C-alpha positions, 0 to 999 in steps of 0.5 A: 452757261448758256444763260445769263439772264439777270432778274430785278427784285426791284428796290431794296433801300435806295439801290436795286439787288439782281441775282442771276439765277442762270449759275449753279454754282454762282463765281463771285465775279456774277453772282452777287446780289448788291445790297445797298447800307442806307435808306430805307434799309428797314422798311426793306430787309424787314419785309422781304423777311415778312413775305418769305416767311409770312406772306405778309406784305411789306408796311404789315407792321408797326410801332407799338404803345410801351402798354402793349410790351407790358402785355407781351413779355417776350415782346417786351424782352426783344425789346430790351434787348435792341435797345441795351445794344444801341437800335431803336425804332422798333418796328413789330409785326404779327405773324403765323406761325407754330413758333412764333406770334410776333417779330420784330426789327430794328436800326440803327448808324452806324459807321458802315450804314445802317444796321439791321436786328431782327427778333424772334422772341416767344413764350416756353415754360413760361419763360421768355426768350428771343433769338436777335439777330443783325447785320450781317446775320440779319440780311441774310436771312432777310434775302435768303427768306425772299430768295427761297419763296422767289428762287425756289418756289419753297411755300412759306412754311417751308421758308420759315421750317429752312431759315427762322431759328428754332427755340433757342436763345441767341445775343448776334448784334454784329458790326459792319465793320468787324472783319468777319463773321460766322454765325449757325444756328437749329433750323427744324431740319435739324442743328446749323441748319442756316450757315451766315459768314460775313467778311469785310473786304474793301473797308471804309466809305464806298468799300463792300462786304461779302455775306454767303449764306447757306441754308441745309433744309433738307436739302442744301441752298446756297444763296448767293452772295451777299454785295454789301456797299458801303455808304 
């Protein structure tokens, strides 16, 4: 391998994460994207998802009044799922997608650090439904979206097709303290289009876990392994 240049993306929460673009078959020792589970994690993770999939800048979202939720049954369902799983500080972004009109994010504090959740609500045949993903799945989706946009040179529409869940209900509120988790969901390319695997490697404050993401979008895209450092 001749090229070992590192490109820094900028701060994510209170830590930076880097990716070695010279690795086609990355090894765990030198291909991690690094992430610290503290600070403004929701702001950064939600921003990465929105920038990668929708071309929205950070802070292109905000809090909505309860009256707004009362008029949007699908968003109200997402809000209810967040609250029912102890996630707070719910934020909403209005997006341009043929599948979704809004995307939501929320957070909760855990022993190992911040946990972030995304909600993808929709109306279909006048019935609301929502796909919810937290912890490893949410972080995996956010970094995968930004990685595919910036390193695979995929358009925002291509990233949406690759990373957004299709019309199904999902309830993934995984905690960071869970030793292992495996999430598979459908994208436009097909069933099990996105595979996200998490394993807790070194538990406790100062320890870490690993997230691996594989996206099948007419071709197989392996996101460099993500090492989450517990705060």
